[in-house]
DSSP file (Angstrom, degrees, kcal/mol; ACC not computed):
  #  RESIDUE AA STRUCTURE BP1 BP2  ACC     N-H-->O    O-->H-N    N-H-->O    O-->H-N    TCO  KAPPA ALPHA  PHI   PSI    X-CA   Y-CA   Z-CA
    1    1 A M              0   0    0      0, 0.0     2,-0.1     0, 0.0     0, 0.0   0.000 360.0 360.0 360.0 139.8   26.1   -7.8  -22.1
    2    2 A G        -     0   0    0      1,-0.1     2,-0.3     2,-0.0     0, 0.0  -0.427 360.0-112.3 -78.3 155.9   22.4   -8.5  -22.4
    3    3 A R        -     0   0    0     -2,-0.1     2,-0.9     2,-0.0    -1,-0.1  -0.694  17.9-135.3 -89.1 141.1   20.1   -8.2  -19.5
    4    4 A N    >   -     0   0    0     -2,-0.3     3,-1.2     1,-0.1    -1,-0.0  -0.835  18.6-174.4 -96.4 102.6   18.5  -11.4  -18.1
    5    5 A L  G >  S+     0   0    0     -2,-0.9     3,-0.7     1,-0.3    -1,-0.1   0.529  74.9  74.9 -75.4  -4.9   14.8  -10.4  -17.6
    6    6 A D  G 3  S+     0   0    0      1,-0.2    -1,-0.3     5,-0.0     5,-0.1   0.367  70.5  87.8 -87.7   6.3   14.2  -13.8  -15.9
    7    7 A L  G <  S+     0   0    0     -3,-1.2     2,-0.3     3,-0.1    -1,-0.2   0.435  83.9  60.8 -84.8   1.6   15.9  -12.7  -12.7
    8    8 A T  S <  S-     0   0    0     -3,-0.7     3,-0.0     1,-0.1     0, 0.0  -0.924  71.9-139.7-126.9 152.5   12.8  -11.2  -11.2
    9    9 A E  S    S+     0   0    0     -2,-0.3     2,-1.0     1,-0.2    -1,-0.1   0.568  89.5  82.5 -82.1  -8.0    9.4  -12.7  -10.4
   10   10 A F        +     0   0    0      2,-0.0     2,-0.9   111,-0.0    -1,-0.2  -0.730  56.0 173.3-101.9  86.5    7.8   -9.5  -11.7
   11   11 A D        +     0   0    0     -2,-1.0     3,-0.3     1,-0.1    -5,-0.0  -0.824   6.5 164.9 -94.5 105.7    7.5  -10.0  -15.5
   12   12 A V    >   +     0   0    0     -2,-0.9     3,-1.9     1,-0.2    -1,-0.1   0.201  39.2 112.2-106.9  14.8    5.5   -7.0  -16.8
   13   13 A R  T 3  S+     0   0    0      1,-0.3    -1,-0.2     3,-0.0    -2,-0.0   0.801  79.6  49.9 -59.0 -28.5    6.4   -7.4  -20.4
   14   14 A G  T 3  S+     0   0    0     -3,-0.3     2,-0.4     2,-0.0    -1,-0.3   0.423  93.1  95.5 -90.5   1.9    2.8   -8.4  -21.2
   15   15 A F    <   -     0   0    0     -3,-1.9     3,-0.1     1,-0.2    -3,-0.0  -0.775  47.2-173.3 -98.9 135.3    1.2   -5.4  -19.4
   16   16 A K  S    S+     0   0    0     -2,-0.4     2,-0.3     1,-0.3    -1,-0.2   0.836  82.9  15.5 -84.6 -40.0    0.2   -2.2  -21.1
   17   17 A D  S    S-     0   0    0      3,-0.0    -1,-0.3     0, 0.0     3,-0.1  -0.968  75.6-128.9-133.1 148.0   -0.6   -0.6  -17.7
   18   18 A L        -     0   0    0     -2,-0.3    99,-0.1     1,-0.1     3,-0.1  -0.598  47.7 -79.1 -88.6 158.3    0.2   -1.5  -14.1
   19   19 A P        -     0   0    0      0, 0.0     2,-0.5     0, 0.0    -1,-0.1  -0.208  55.4 -97.8 -56.4 147.8   -2.6   -1.6  -11.4
   20   20 A S        +     0   0    0     22,-0.2    24,-2.0    -3,-0.1    25,-1.4  -0.568  51.5 166.7 -74.4 117.2   -3.7    1.7  -10.1
   21   21 A V  E     -a   45   0A   0     -2,-0.5     2,-0.3    23,-0.2    25,-0.2  -1.000  11.7-168.7-132.9 131.1   -2.0    2.5   -6.8
   22   22 A E  E     -a   46   0A   0     23,-2.0    25,-3.0    -2,-0.4     2,-0.4  -0.796  16.9-129.1-119.0 160.8   -2.1    6.0   -5.2
   23   23 A I  E     -a   47   0A   0     -2,-0.3     2,-0.5    23,-0.2    25,-0.2  -0.928  15.2-164.4-110.9 132.4   -0.2    7.6   -2.3
   24   24 A V  E     -a   48   0A   0     23,-2.8    25,-2.8    -2,-0.4     2,-0.4  -0.976  13.3-144.6-116.1 120.5   -2.0    9.5    0.5
   25   25 A Y  E     -a   49   0A   0     -2,-0.5     2,-0.3    23,-0.2    25,-0.2  -0.718  16.1-135.4 -87.1 131.2    0.1   11.7    2.7
   26   26 A S        +     0   0    0     23,-2.5     2,-0.3    -2,-0.4    57,-0.0  -0.605  36.0 148.5 -87.9 143.7   -1.0   11.8    6.4
   27   27 A Y        -     0   0    0     -2,-0.3     2,-0.1    24,-0.1    30,-0.1  -0.944  53.4 -56.7-160.4 175.3   -1.2   15.1    8.3
   28   28 A V  S    S-     0   0    0     -2,-0.3    29,-0.0     1,-0.2     0, 0.0  -0.411 115.1  -7.1 -67.2 132.2   -3.2   16.7   11.2
   29   29 A Q  S    S-     0   0    0     -2,-0.1    -1,-0.2     1,-0.1     2,-0.1   0.902  84.4-169.0  49.3  57.9   -7.0   16.7   10.6
   30   30 A P        -     0   0    0      0, 0.0    -1,-0.1     0, 0.0    -4,-0.0  -0.398  25.6-108.5 -72.4 152.1   -7.0   15.4    7.0
   31   31 A S    >   -     0   0    0      1,-0.1     3,-0.6    -2,-0.1     4,-0.4  -0.579  16.3-139.1 -74.7 140.7  -10.2   15.5    5.0
   32   32 A P  T 3> S+     0   0    0      0, 0.0     4,-2.6     0, 0.0     5,-0.2   0.552  85.8  91.2 -75.7  -5.1  -11.7   12.1    4.4
   33   33 A L  H 3> S+     0   0    0      1,-0.2     4,-2.7     2,-0.2     5,-0.2   0.867  81.8  51.5 -60.3 -39.8  -12.6   13.2    0.8
   34   34 A V  H <> S+     0   0    0     -3,-0.6     4,-2.4     2,-0.2    -1,-0.2   0.946 113.0  44.0 -64.9 -47.6   -9.3   11.9   -0.7
   35   35 A I  H  > S+     0   0    0     -4,-0.4     4,-2.6     1,-0.2     5,-0.2   0.925 114.8  50.2 -63.0 -43.8   -9.7    8.4    0.8
   36   36 A R  H  X S+     0   0    0     -4,-2.6     4,-2.8     1,-0.2     5,-0.3   0.922 111.2  48.8 -59.7 -44.5  -13.3    8.3   -0.1
   37   37 A A  H  X S+     0   0    0     -4,-2.7     4,-1.8    -5,-0.2    -1,-0.2   0.903 112.3  47.9 -63.9 -41.6  -12.6    9.3   -3.7
   38   38 A L  H  <>S+     0   0    0     -4,-2.4     5,-2.0     2,-0.2     4,-0.5   0.931 114.7  44.8 -66.3 -44.9   -9.8    6.7   -4.1
   39   39 A V  H ><5S+     0   0    0     -4,-2.6     3,-1.2     1,-0.2    -2,-0.2   0.945 117.7  43.3 -65.2 -47.6  -11.9    3.9   -2.7
   40   40 A S  H 3<5S+     0   0    0     -4,-2.8    -1,-0.2     1,-0.3    -2,-0.2   0.784 108.6  60.9 -70.3 -24.4  -15.0    4.7   -4.7
   41   41 A G  T 3<5S-     0   0    0     -4,-1.8    -1,-0.3    -5,-0.3    -2,-0.2   0.555 114.5-116.3 -78.4  -7.7  -12.9    5.3   -7.8
   42   42 A G  T < 5 +     0   0    0     -3,-1.2    -3,-0.2    -4,-0.5   -22,-0.2   0.745  46.3 174.0  85.0  24.3  -11.7    1.7   -7.7
   43   43 A V      < -     0   0    0     -5,-2.0    -1,-0.2     1,-0.1   -22,-0.2  -0.327  29.6-141.0 -61.2 150.4   -8.0    2.0   -7.0
   44   44 A R  S    S+     0   0    0    -24,-2.0    33,-2.6     1,-0.2     2,-0.3   0.700  77.9  11.7 -86.2 -21.4   -6.3   -1.3   -6.5
   45   45 A G  E     -ab  21  77A   0    -25,-1.4   -23,-2.0    31,-0.3     2,-0.4  -0.997  55.6-157.3-156.3 152.5   -4.0   -0.1   -3.8
   46   46 A I  E     -ab  22  78A   0     31,-2.7    33,-2.5    -2,-0.3     2,-0.6  -0.996   8.1-158.5-132.9 127.9   -3.3    2.9   -1.4
   47   47 A V  E     -ab  23  79A   0    -25,-3.0   -23,-2.8    -2,-0.4     2,-0.6  -0.928  13.3-148.9-103.1 124.4    0.0    3.6    0.2
   48   48 A F  E     -ab  24  80A   0     31,-3.4    33,-3.3    -2,-0.6     2,-1.3  -0.843   3.1-153.7 -95.6 122.1   -0.2    5.8    3.3
   49   49 A A  E     -ab  25  81A   0    -25,-2.8   -23,-2.5    -2,-0.6    33,-0.2  -0.743  34.4-178.1 -91.9  86.9    2.7    8.1    3.8
   50   50 A G  E     - b   0  82A   0     31,-2.0    33,-2.7    -2,-1.3    34,-0.3  -0.178  27.3 -92.9 -87.0 176.2    2.3    8.3    7.6
   51   51 A T  B >> S-D   55   0B   0      4,-1.7     4,-2.4    31,-0.2     3,-1.0  -0.471  83.9 -23.8 -83.2 158.0    4.0   10.1   10.3
   52   52 A G  T 34 S+     0   0    0      1,-0.3    32,-0.3     2,-0.2     2,-0.2  -0.113 141.8  11.5  46.4-112.8    6.9    8.6   12.3
   53   53 A A  T 34 S-     0   0    0      1,-0.1    -1,-0.3    29,-0.1    37,-0.3  -0.074 126.1 -77.8 -88.6  34.6    6.5    4.8   12.2
   54   54 A G  T <4 S+     0   0    0     -3,-1.0    -2,-0.2     1,-0.2     2,-0.2   0.809  78.1 166.6  77.9  29.9    3.9    5.0    9.4
   55   55 A L  B  <  -D   51   0B   0     -4,-2.4    -4,-1.7    25,-0.1     2,-0.3  -0.522  25.6-143.9 -81.5 145.8    1.0    5.9   11.7
   56   56 A L        -     0   0    0     -2,-0.2     2,-0.1    -6,-0.2    -6,-0.0  -0.708  24.8-103.3-101.1 157.4   -2.3    7.2   10.4
   57   57 A S     >  -     0   0    0     -2,-0.3     4,-2.3   -30,-0.1     5,-0.2  -0.358  31.9-111.7 -72.2 161.1   -4.4    9.9   12.0
   58   58 A S  H  > S+     0   0    0      1,-0.2     4,-2.6     2,-0.2     5,-0.2   0.866 119.5  55.7 -63.0 -34.3   -7.5    8.8   13.9
   59   59 A G  H  > S+     0   0    0      2,-0.2     4,-2.4     1,-0.2    -1,-0.2   0.898 107.5  47.8 -64.3 -40.9   -9.6   10.4   11.2
   60   60 A E  H  > S+     0   0    0      2,-0.2     4,-2.4     1,-0.2    -2,-0.2   0.924 113.0  48.2 -65.1 -43.9   -7.9    8.4    8.4
   61   61 A A  H  X S+     0   0    0     -4,-2.3     4,-2.5     2,-0.2    -2,-0.2   0.912 112.1  49.4 -63.1 -42.4   -8.4    5.2   10.4
   62   62 A E  H  X S+     0   0    0     -4,-2.6     4,-2.0     2,-0.2    -1,-0.2   0.919 110.4  50.4 -62.7 -43.6  -12.0    6.0   11.1
   63   63 A T  H  X S+     0   0    0     -4,-2.4     4,-2.2     1,-0.2     5,-0.2   0.925 111.5  48.1 -61.2 -44.7  -12.7    6.8    7.4
   64   64 A L  H  X S+     0   0    0     -4,-2.4     4,-2.6     1,-0.2    -1,-0.2   0.920 109.9  51.8 -61.9 -44.0  -11.1    3.5    6.3
   65   65 A N  H  < S+     0   0    0     -4,-2.5    -1,-0.2     1,-0.2    -2,-0.2   0.854 113.0  46.3 -62.2 -34.1  -13.1    1.5    8.9
   66   66 A E  H  < S+     0   0    0     -4,-2.0    -1,-0.2    -5,-0.2    -2,-0.2   0.887 121.1  35.7 -71.7 -40.1  -16.3    3.1    7.6
   67   67 A L  H  < S+     0   0    0     -4,-2.2     2,-0.2    -5,-0.2    -2,-0.2   0.816  91.8  94.5 -88.2 -33.8  -15.5    2.6    3.9
   68   68 A L     <  -     0   0    0     -4,-2.6     7,-0.1    -5,-0.2   -29,-0.0  -0.402  69.5-127.8 -79.1 134.5  -13.7   -0.7    3.5
   69   69 A D        -     0   0    0      5,-0.2     5,-0.1    -2,-0.2    -1,-0.1  -0.521  19.9-128.7 -68.0 137.7  -15.5   -3.9    2.7
   70   70 A P  S    S+     0   0    0      0, 0.0    -1,-0.1     0, 0.0     5,-0.1   0.759  92.3  85.0 -62.5 -22.5  -14.6   -6.6    5.2
   71   71 A D  S >  S-     0   0    0      1,-0.2     3,-2.3     3,-0.1    -2,-0.2  -0.722  73.2-152.3 -82.8 112.1  -13.7   -8.9    2.3
   72   72 A P  G >  S+     0   0    0      0, 0.0     3,-1.1     0, 0.0    -1,-0.2   0.766  92.8  63.4 -56.9 -25.7  -10.1   -8.1    1.3
   73   73 A A  G 3  S+     0   0    0      1,-0.2     4,-0.1    -3,-0.0    -2,-0.0   0.674 102.0  51.4 -72.2 -15.6  -10.8   -9.2   -2.2
   74   74 A K  G <  S+     0   0    0     -3,-2.3    -1,-0.2    -5,-0.1    -5,-0.2   0.149 107.4  56.7-107.2  17.9  -13.4   -6.4   -2.6
   75   75 A R  S <  S-     0   0    0     -3,-1.1     2,-0.0    -7,-0.1    -7,-0.0  -0.933  90.5 -85.4-143.1 164.5  -11.2   -3.5   -1.4
   76   76 A P        -     0   0    0      0, 0.0     2,-0.4     0, 0.0   -31,-0.3  -0.374  46.2-108.4 -69.0 152.1   -7.9   -1.8   -2.2
   77   77 A V  E     -b   45   0A   0    -33,-2.6   -31,-2.7    -4,-0.1     2,-0.4  -0.677  36.5-146.2 -77.9 133.8   -4.7   -3.2   -0.7
   78   78 A L  E     -b   46   0A   0     21,-0.5    23,-2.8    -2,-0.4     2,-0.4  -0.889  16.7-175.3-111.1 131.5   -3.4   -0.8    2.0
   79   79 A V  E     -bc  47 101A   0    -33,-2.5   -31,-3.4    -2,-0.4     2,-0.5  -0.977  15.2-144.8-126.1 138.1    0.3   -0.3    2.8
   80   80 A R  E     +bc  48 102A   0     21,-2.9    23,-2.6    -2,-0.4     2,-0.2  -0.900  29.2 158.8-103.2 125.5    1.7    1.9    5.5
   81   81 A S  E     -b   49   0A   0    -33,-3.3   -31,-2.0    -2,-0.5     2,-0.4  -0.670  35.1-109.5-127.0-175.4    5.0    3.8    4.8
   82   82 A N  E     -b   50   0A   0     24,-0.5     3,-0.4   -33,-0.2   -31,-0.2  -0.963   8.2-158.3-127.7 147.2    6.6    6.8    6.4
   83   83 A R  S    S+     0   0    0    -33,-2.7   -32,-0.1    -2,-0.4    -1,-0.1   0.291  74.3  89.4 -99.7   8.2    7.0   10.3    5.1
   84   84 A T  S    S-     0   0    0    -32,-0.3    -1,-0.2   -34,-0.3     3,-0.1   0.621  97.2-113.7 -87.0 -12.1    9.9   11.3    7.3
   85   85 A G  S    S+     0   0    0     -3,-0.4     2,-0.3     2,-0.1    22,-0.1   0.183  85.9  31.5 102.4 -18.5   12.7   10.1    5.0
   86   86 A S  S    S+     0   0    0    -34,-0.1    -2,-0.2    20,-0.1     2,-0.1  -0.984  74.0  72.4-161.2 166.2   14.1    7.3    7.2
   87   87 A G        -     0   0    0     -2,-0.3     2,-0.3    18,-0.1    -5,-0.1  -0.162  69.0 -76.3 105.6 159.3   13.1    4.7    9.7
   88   88 A R        -     0   0    0     -2,-0.1     2,-0.6    -7,-0.1    17,-0.2  -0.643  23.2-152.0 -94.9 147.3   11.2    1.4    9.7
   89   89 A V  B     +E  104   0C   0     15,-1.1    15,-1.8    -2,-0.3     2,-0.2  -0.973  31.6 171.9-115.0 112.2    7.5    0.8    9.4
   90   90 A V        -     0   0    0     -2,-0.6    13,-0.1   -37,-0.3   -10,-0.0  -0.579  40.6 -57.1-116.5 176.6    6.7   -2.4   11.2
   91   91 A S        -     0   0    0     -2,-0.2    -1,-0.2    11,-0.1    10,-0.1  -0.201  49.1-174.7 -53.9 141.1    3.6   -4.4   12.2
   92   92 A Y    >>  -     0   0    0      1,-0.1     4,-2.8    -3,-0.1     3,-0.9  -0.963  26.4-133.0-144.3 122.1    1.2   -2.5   14.5
   93   93 A P  H 3> S+     0   0    0      0, 0.0     4,-2.0     0, 0.0     5,-0.2   0.825 102.7  52.8 -49.4 -44.9   -1.8   -4.2   16.0
   94   94 A E  H 34 S+     0   0    0      1,-0.2     4,-0.5     2,-0.2     0, 0.0   0.904 118.7  35.9 -58.8 -42.5   -4.3   -1.4   15.3
   95   95 A F  H <4>S+     0   0    0     -3,-0.9     5,-2.3     2,-0.2     3,-0.3   0.775 110.3  61.5 -85.3 -27.6   -3.4   -1.3   11.6
   96   96 A D  H ><5S+     0   0    0     -4,-2.8     3,-1.7     1,-0.2    -2,-0.2   0.894  99.9  56.9 -62.3 -38.6   -2.8   -5.1   11.3
   97   97 A K  T 3<5S+     0   0    0     -4,-2.0    -1,-0.2     1,-0.3    -2,-0.2   0.790 104.2  53.5 -62.0 -27.4   -6.5   -5.6   12.2
   98   98 A M  T 3 5S-     0   0    0     -4,-0.5    -1,-0.3    -3,-0.3    -2,-0.2   0.467 120.4-111.4 -85.7  -2.3   -7.3   -3.4    9.3
   99   99 A G  T < 5 +     0   0    0     -3,-1.7   -21,-0.5     1,-0.3     2,-0.3   0.720  62.1 157.9  79.8  21.6   -5.3   -5.6    6.9
  100  100 A M      < -     0   0    0     -5,-2.3    -1,-0.3   -23,-0.1   -21,-0.2  -0.620  34.4-139.7 -83.8 138.8   -2.6   -2.9    6.3
  101  101 A I  E     -c   79   0A   0    -23,-2.8   -21,-2.9    -2,-0.3     2,-0.2  -0.840  14.3-129.6 -98.7 127.3    0.8   -4.1    5.2
  102  102 A P  E     -c   80   0A   0      0, 0.0   -21,-0.2     0, 0.0     3,-0.1  -0.568   6.6-150.0 -75.8 140.6    3.9   -2.3    6.7
  103  103 A A    >   -     0   0    0    -23,-2.6     3,-2.2     1,-0.3     2,-0.2   0.404  21.2-157.8 -90.4   1.8    6.4   -1.1    4.1
  104  104 A D  B 3  S-E   89   0C   0    -15,-1.8   -15,-1.1     1,-0.3    -1,-0.3  -0.386  71.8 -12.1  55.7-117.9    9.4   -1.6    6.4
  105  105 A T  T 3  S+     0   0    0     -2,-0.2     2,-0.3   -17,-0.2    -1,-0.3   0.403 104.8 115.3 -96.3   3.6   12.2    0.7    5.1
  106  106 A L    <   -     0   0    0     -3,-2.2   -24,-0.5   -17,-0.1    -3,-0.1  -0.558  62.8-132.4 -75.9 131.9   10.6    1.6    1.7
  107  107 A N     >  -     0   0    0     -2,-0.3     4,-2.8   -26,-0.1     5,-0.3  -0.303  35.7 -94.8 -71.8 168.9    9.6    5.2    1.2
  108  108 A P  H  > S+     0   0    0      0, 0.0     4,-2.1     0, 0.0     5,-0.1   0.859 124.5  51.9 -56.8 -38.1    6.1    5.9   -0.2
  109  109 A Q  H  > S+     0   0    0      2,-0.2     4,-1.8     1,-0.2     5,-0.1   0.922 113.6  42.5 -67.1 -43.4    7.3    6.1   -3.8
  110  110 A K  H  > S+     0   0    0      2,-0.2     4,-2.6     1,-0.2    -1,-0.2   0.886 112.8  53.7 -69.0 -38.7    9.1    2.8   -3.6
  111  111 A A  H  X S+     0   0    0     -4,-2.8     4,-2.5     1,-0.2    -2,-0.2   0.884 107.0  53.0 -62.3 -37.8    6.3    1.1   -1.7
  112  112 A R  H  X S+     0   0    0     -4,-2.1     4,-2.5    -5,-0.3    -2,-0.2   0.937 109.8  46.9 -62.1 -47.1    3.9    2.3   -4.5
  113  113 A I  H  X S+     0   0    0     -4,-1.8     4,-2.4     1,-0.2    -2,-0.2   0.928 113.1  48.6 -62.3 -45.0    6.0    0.7   -7.2
  114  114 A L  H  X S+     0   0    0     -4,-2.6     4,-3.1     1,-0.2    -1,-0.2   0.909 111.9  49.4 -62.7 -40.7    6.3   -2.6   -5.3
  115  115 A L  H  X S+     0   0    0     -4,-2.5     4,-2.4     2,-0.2    -1,-0.2   0.903 109.4  51.8 -66.0 -39.5    2.6   -2.7   -4.6
  116  116 A M  H  X S+     0   0    0     -4,-2.5     4,-0.5     2,-0.2    -2,-0.2   0.936 114.5  43.1 -59.6 -45.6    1.9   -2.1   -8.3
  117  117 A L  H >< S+     0   0    0     -4,-2.4     3,-1.2     1,-0.2     4,-0.5   0.915 112.3  53.2 -66.1 -43.2    4.2   -5.0   -9.2
  118  118 A A  H >X S+     0   0    0     -4,-3.1     4,-2.3     1,-0.3     3,-1.6   0.886 103.0  58.0 -59.4 -39.7    2.8   -7.2   -6.5
  119  119 A L  H 3< S+     0   0    0     -4,-2.4    -1,-0.3     1,-0.3    -2,-0.2   0.664  95.9  63.5 -69.2 -15.1   -0.7   -6.7   -7.7
  120  120 A T  T << S+     0   0    0     -3,-1.2    -1,-0.3    -4,-0.5    -2,-0.2   0.697 114.1  34.5 -75.8 -17.7    0.3   -8.0  -11.1
  121  121 A K  T <4 S-     0   0    0     -3,-1.6     2,-0.3    -4,-0.5    -2,-0.2   0.784 128.2  -8.3-102.3 -37.2    1.0  -11.3   -9.3
  122  122 A S     <  -     0   0    0     -4,-2.3    -1,-0.3     1,-0.1     0, 0.0  -0.994  29.6-154.3-161.7 156.0   -1.7  -11.6   -6.5
  123  123 A Q        +     0   0    0     -2,-0.3     2,-0.4    -3,-0.1    -4,-0.1   0.357  66.2 116.9-109.1  -4.2   -4.4   -9.9   -4.6
  124  124 A D     >  -     0   0    0      1,-0.2     4,-2.5     2,-0.0     3,-0.2  -0.525  60.8-147.2 -71.7 121.2   -3.8  -12.1   -1.6
  125  125 A L  H  > S+     0   0    0     -2,-0.4     4,-2.8     1,-0.2     5,-0.2   0.842  96.7  53.4 -60.4 -35.6   -2.7  -10.0    1.4
  126  126 A S  H  > S+     0   0    0      2,-0.2     4,-1.8     1,-0.2    -1,-0.2   0.894 110.7  46.8 -69.1 -37.2   -0.4  -12.7    2.8
  127  127 A V  H  > S+     0   0    0     -3,-0.2     4,-1.7     2,-0.2    -2,-0.2   0.930 115.6  45.1 -67.2 -45.7    1.4  -13.1   -0.5
  128  128 A I  H  X S+     0   0    0     -4,-2.5     4,-2.0     1,-0.2    -2,-0.2   0.898 111.0  53.6 -66.4 -40.1    1.8   -9.3   -0.9
  129  129 A S  H  X S+     0   0    0     -4,-2.8     4,-1.8    -5,-0.2    -1,-0.2   0.896 106.9  52.3 -59.7 -40.7    2.9   -9.0    2.7
  130  130 A Q  H  X S+     0   0    0     -4,-1.8     4,-2.2     1,-0.2    -1,-0.2   0.888 106.6  53.5 -63.1 -38.7    5.6  -11.6    2.1
  131  131 A M  H  X S+     0   0    0     -4,-1.7     4,-2.8     1,-0.2    -1,-0.2   0.899 108.4  49.3 -62.9 -39.9    6.8   -9.6   -0.9
  132  132 A F  H  < S+     0   0    0     -4,-2.0    -1,-0.2     1,-0.2    -2,-0.2   0.834 111.1  50.3 -68.9 -30.9    7.1   -6.5    1.3
  133  133 A S  H  < S+     0   0    0     -4,-1.8    -2,-0.2    -5,-0.2    -1,-0.2   0.869 116.3  41.9 -70.2 -36.5    9.0   -8.5    3.8
  134  134 A E  H  <        0   0    0     -4,-2.2    -2,-0.2     1,-0.2    -3,-0.2   0.880 360.0 360.0 -79.5 -40.1   11.4   -9.8    1.1
  135  135 A Y     <        0   0    0     -4,-2.8    -3,-0.2    -5,-0.2    -1,-0.2   0.436 360.0 360.0-102.8 360.0   12.0   -6.7   -0.9
């Protein structure tokens, strides 16, 4: 039986490359160099593999607040996932204010793939957030 490629909203047949999305693993006292390099290097998205419920360290949050342009269209899309192997990452006021999207039950690798696909469709945070809620 043939596959029906029209069953998904993510048609990437016309793409040579997917948008650049990287994963940053959270840990105690991380260096801000990785985040700085990714933002200045022009990545389209960053997935944070946070602790527990997808939490970032205070240093990571401070670095993001310093670096990120207030205009979401001029910065990478940020997604919070968890590195523990199970559990949900849900909305959290501190990170919601920063425009970070929770990955729910997706591990960092799956969240990266979904964000790459989402960025082929939209840069709008509400649209991408809805995709993370749906998938």
